[in-house]
C-alpha positions, 0 to 999 in steps of 0.5 A, a space after each residue: 859175156 861183158 864185152 861186145 864183139 864186132 868184126 869187119 869184112 875180109 875182102 879184096 874188093 871195095 868195102 865201106 862198112 859201118 862196124 860200130 854206130 852208136 851214140 859214142 862214135 862211128 867206127 868204119 872199115 874201108 877197103 879200096 883196091 888199087 885205083 878205087 876212090 871214095 866219093 868226094 864229100 864234106 866231113 860230117 864229124 871229126 874224122 880219125 883215119 888210120 891207114 892199116 895197109 897200102 897208101 892213102 892219097 888224100 886231098 883236103 879242102 882245096 889242097 894238093 893230094 898227099 900220100 900217107 903210108 900204113 901206120 899213119 893216123 890222120 885227124 880231119 876236122 868236121 866241115 872239110 871237103 875230102 877226096 880220098 883214093 888208093 893211088 898205090 900199088 896194093 890194097 888200101 885198108 882204112 879204119 875211120 872213126 867219127 867222134 863224136 858221131 854225126 848228129 844227123 845219123 
């Protein structure tokens, strides 16, 4: 088999999991039930967030929160304070890619 196969969890609960973590990128899967939040943090790499289902509400730096529906891809530079949450009415599912990956992880 030439390809390597990865899978992510299928859950209605809160999930934050690293699916692929190698020298090329970090590929993460996140699932947030309604009203769940990610910890406020500063991005440690260039981050590409894909909203798979639901609606992402995110405030970057000192900005006001903005809502993004399924099908949206965001690029967020390294070093930005991020406050992300599910303020929608259904489960929020995200794919997050960090590329290049953080050097310290």
